[in-house]
matplotlib code that plots the C-alpha trace (Angstrom):
import matplotlib.pyplot as plt

x = [-21.6, -21.4, -18.7, -16.8, -14.6, -12.2, -11.6, -8.7, -6.9, -3.5, -2.5, -2.2, 0.7, -0.4, 2.0, -0.3, 0.7, -0.7, -3.6, -4.4, -3.7, -6.2, -8.9, -8.5, -9.9, -7.6, -9.1, -6.7, -5.7, -4.1, -0.9, -0.6, 2.1, 0.7, -2.1, -1.4, -3.1, -1.9, -3.6, -1.3, 0.9, 0.7, 4.3, 7.5, 8.2, 11.4, 9.6, 8.4, 11.8, 13.2, 10.4, 11.1, 15.1, 14.3, 11.5, 11.6, 8.0, 6.0, 3.5, -0.1, -1.7, -5.4, -7.7, -10.0, -13.0, -16.7, -16.3, -13.2, -15.2, -18.1, -16.1, -14.7, -18.2, -19.7, -17.0, -17.4, -21.3, -21.0, -19.1, -20.1, -24.0, -24.5, -21.0, -20.6, -18.3, -16.1, -14.0, -11.0, -10.1, -7.1, -7.4, -10.1, -8.8, -5.8, -7.9, -11.4, -11.5, -13.6, -16.4, -15.8, -16.7, -19.8, -20.9, -20.5, -22.1, -25.3, -28.2, -26.4, -26.9, -24.0, -21.2, -19.5, -16.7, -14.2, -11.9, -8.6, -7.2, -3.8, -2.2, 0.5, 1.8, -0.5, -3.5, -2.1, -1.6, -5.1, -6.4, -4.1, -4.7, -8.6, -8.1, -6.2, -9.0, -11.5, -9.8, -9.1, -12.8, -15.0, -18.1, -17.2, -20.3, -20.8, -21.0, -17.6, -16.0, -17.0, -15.4, -12.4, -11.9, -12.5, -9.9, -7.3, -7.9, -7.6, -4.3, -2.5, 0.6, 2.8, 6.0, 8.4, 11.8, 11.2, 13.8, 14.0, 13.1, 13.1, 9.9, 8.3, 9.3, 7.9, 4.8, 4.1, 4.4, 7.6, 8.5, 11.4, 13.2, 12.3, 14.1, 17.1, 17.6, 16.9, 19.3, 22.1, 21.6, 21.2, 17.8, 15.4, 11.7, 9.8, 6.4, 3.7, 0.1, -2.3, -5.9, -5.5, -3.3, 0.5, 2.0, 5.9, 6.3, 10.1, 13.4, 16.5, 20.0, 22.7, 22.6, 19.8, 21.2, 21.8, 18.0, 16.7, 18.6, 17.0, 13.6, 14.0, 15.4, 12.5, 9.4, 8.4, 9.0, 7.1, 4.2, 4.1, 3.9, 3.0, 5.9, 4.2, 4.5, 6.3, 6.1, 8.8, 8.3, 10.9, 10.8, 13.0, 16.4, 16.5, 20.0, 20.3, 22.4, 19.2, 17.4, 19.7, 20.0, 16.0, 15.9, 18.6, 17.1, 13.5, 14.8, 16.8, 13.6, 11.8, 9.4, 8.6, 7.4, 9.4, 8.2, 8.4, 6.2, 7.6, 5.8, 4.0, 3.4, 1.2, 3.4, 6.6, 5.5, 5.4, 8.3, 10.8, 13.5, 15.1, 12.1, 12.1, 9.1, 7.8, 4.4, 2.6, -0.3, -0.2, -0.7, -4.1]
y = [8.3, 7.7, 9.8, 7.1, 8.5, 6.3, 6.8, 5.5, 6.3, 8.0, 4.6, 3.3, 5.7, 6.7, 9.8, 12.9, 13.9, 10.4, 10.8, 14.3, 12.7, 10.2, 12.2, 9.8, 11.1, 10.6, 10.0, 10.8, 8.2, 9.3, 9.2, 10.2, 11.5, 11.5, 14.0, 15.4, 13.8, 14.6, 13.6, 10.9, 12.7, 16.0, 15.4, 14.1, 10.3, 11.6, 12.8, 9.3, 7.9, 11.0, 10.5, 6.8, 7.7, 10.2, 8.5, 4.7, 4.7, 4.6, 6.9, 5.4, 4.8, 4.8, 4.5, 7.0, 7.7, 8.2, 12.0, 11.7, 9.7, 12.1, 15.0, 13.5, 12.2, 15.5, 17.2, 14.7, 14.9, 18.6, 18.6, 15.5, 15.0, 12.1, 10.5, 6.8, 6.6, 3.5, 3.1, 0.8, 0.2, -0.5, -3.9, -4.2, -6.6, -4.2, -0.9, 0.5, 2.4, 0.1, 0.1, 3.8, 4.1, 2.1, 4.1, 7.5, 5.9, 5.3, 7.4, 7.9, 6.4, 5.4, 4.5, 1.2, 0.0, -2.8, -4.3, -4.6, -6.9, -4.9, -2.0, 0.6, 0.0, -3.3, -1.3, 1.5, -1.0, -2.2, 1.5, 2.8, -0.1, 0.3, 4.0, 3.1, 0.8, 3.5, 5.8, 3.3, 2.1, 5.0, 3.0, -0.3, -1.7, -2.0, -5.6, -5.6, -3.2, -5.0, -8.4, -6.4, -5.0, -8.5, -9.9, -7.5, -8.2, -11.6, -11.5, -8.7, -9.7, -8.0, -8.7, -6.6, -6.7, -4.6, -1.8, -2.3, -5.4, -2.6, -0.9, -4.3, -5.1, -1.6, -2.0, -5.3, -7.5, -9.3, -10.6, -9.3, -13.2, -13.1, -9.8, -10.5, -14.0, -12.1, -9.5, -11.8, -14.4, -11.4, -12.5, -10.7, -11.8, -11.6, -10.1, -11.0, -9.7, -12.9, -12.5, -9.0, -9.7, -9.0, -12.2, -13.1, -16.3, -16.9, -15.6, -14.8, -14.6, -11.8, -8.2, -6.0, -6.3, -10.2, -10.3, -8.2, -10.0, -13.3, -11.8, -10.4, -13.7, -15.9, -13.8, -13.0, -16.6, -17.9, -15.6, -16.1, -12.3, -10.8, -9.4, -6.3, -4.4, -4.6, -1.9, -1.8, -0.5, 2.0, 3.5, 6.6, 5.2, 2.5, 2.0, 3.1, 0.1, -2.0, 0.2, -0.2, -4.0, -4.3, -2.4, -4.4, -7.5, -6.8, -5.8, -8.9, -11.0, -9.5, -6.8, -4.2, -1.4, -0.8, 2.0, 2.8, 3.7, 5.6, 4.8, 7.3, 7.8, 4.7, 1.9, 3.5, 3.5, -0.4, -1.2, 1.5, 3.3, 1.3, -1.2, -2.7, -4.6, -6.0, -5.6, -7.1, -9.0, -12.8, -14.0, -14.9]
z = [-20.2, -16.5, -14.6, -12.3, -9.8, -7.8, -4.0, -2.0, 1.2, 1.6, 3.1, -0.7, -1.1, -4.4, -5.6, -5.5, -9.1, -10.2, -8.1, -9.9, -13.2, -12.7, -10.7, -7.8, -4.8, -1.5, 2.0, 4.7, 7.3, 10.7, 12.6, 16.3, 18.5, 22.0, 22.1, 18.4, 15.5, 12.1, 8.7, 7.1, 4.3, 6.1, 8.0, 6.6, 7.3, 8.7, 11.7, 12.5, 12.5, 14.7, 17.2, 17.6, 17.9, 20.8, 22.5, 21.8, 20.8, 17.7, 16.8, 16.6, 13.1, 12.6, 9.7, 7.9, 10.1, 8.6, 8.7, 6.6, 3.9, 4.0, 3.3, 0.2, -0.8, -0.4, -2.4, -5.3, -5.2, -5.4, -8.3, -10.2, -8.8, -11.1, -10.6, -9.7, -6.7, -6.4, -3.3, -3.5, 0.1, 2.2, 3.7, 5.7, 8.3, 9.1, 9.7, 10.1, 6.8, 4.7, 7.6, 7.9, 4.0, 4.5, 7.3, 5.3, 2.5, 4.1, 2.8, -0.3, -3.5, -6.2, -3.9, -4.1, -1.7, -2.5, 0.0, -2.0, 0.6, 0.1, 1.6, 0.2, -3.2, -3.5, -2.9, -5.5, -8.2, -8.1, -8.1, -10.9, -13.1, -12.7, -13.4, -16.6, -17.5, -17.1, -19.4, -22.1, -21.7, -20.7, -21.5, -19.8, -18.4, -14.6, -14.8, -16.6, -14.2, -11.5, -12.8, -13.7, -9.9, -8.5, -10.8, -10.0, -6.2, -6.6, -8.7, -6.4, -5.0, -2.4, -0.2, 1.6, 3.8, 6.8, 7.0, 10.8, 13.0, 15.8, 14.3, 14.2, 17.8, 19.1, 16.9, 19.0, 15.8, 16.9, 20.1, 22.3, 22.2, 18.2, 17.9, 19.7, 17.8, 14.6, 15.2, 16.3, 13.3, 10.8, 9.9, 7.9, 7.6, 4.3, 4.9, 2.3, 2.2, 2.2, 2.2, 3.5, 6.3, 6.9, 7.4, 7.9, 5.6, 5.2, 6.5, 4.7, 6.6, 5.7, 4.8, 3.5, -0.2, 0.1, 1.3, -1.5, -4.0, -2.8, -2.7, -6.2, -7.4, -5.8, -5.3, -9.2, -10.1, -6.9, -7.7, -11.5, -11.9, -15.0, -16.7, -18.3, -14.8, -11.4, -8.8, -6.2, -2.5, -0.9, 2.5, 3.1, 4.0, 1.2, -0.2, -3.8, -4.4, -3.7, -5.9, -8.9, -8.2, -8.4, -11.3, -13.2, -11.9, -13.0, -16.5, -16.6, -15.7, -18.6, -16.6, -19.4, -16.8, -13.6, -11.1, -7.5, -4.8, -1.6, 1.5, 3.7, 7.3, 8.1, 6.3, 7.4, 10.8, 10.6, 8.2, 9.4, 7.3, 4.4, 3.6, 0.3, -1.6, -4.6, -6.1, -9.1, -10.7, -10.9, -14.3, -15.3]

ax = plt.figure().add_subplot(projection="3d")
ax.plot(x, y, z, "-o")
ax.set_aspect("equal")
plt.show()
């Protein structure tokens, strides 16, 4: 039986206990404050928000470098010399990680990288569902596994409400004029992942709770999400009332499994405190 090891970046926000449980190897992305660079996940997210509050500047985020992947690939090859390494990458259009993995894989055999075209909990759900598949079917053929991975990448859906428009503005994803207009009108943009890119697709007016309710009422139907599983995204600072509403609404809509992924340094730098999102697979 071939040993297969899954690899993903910290930007997938897979909880450490789940990565350990499923034997998923995690490669660090990075966050920089001035001249200091840290591995994603090694500093509390609150430090990012505090840095912005005190300086008005967001830290810079960057993808995993070839040497980050080389370290992880070396460790896997030492422990499992005959293992197949399957890298399920953070969206390639948003960061250099996918290309870095290809560079690190040169001259090595048995490494395959797939662009999940997703980030944070979207990438996490692809990775975790493949880990569960490998545990249920350890003898699955390479061809069937390849088909399953491509199928999940095709069907993953993700939408979120940024917690703070200030963070989108500071990160250059929203013009000053658009920020002022949205702030005055209490507009909350919905950001979806479409073909790997983060795209503002619609706008809701009202409070964070009103926007979250609308997203919860519309998005699962709009994308025809499979009711076996839904994953919610929470950034530090999300209201417990929104969490309760989302869980109740999910159960009312017939979702069997409901879980949460908390955003780490990379996505929190873009979405700000209190971001909320929905992830699931479209029905086949």
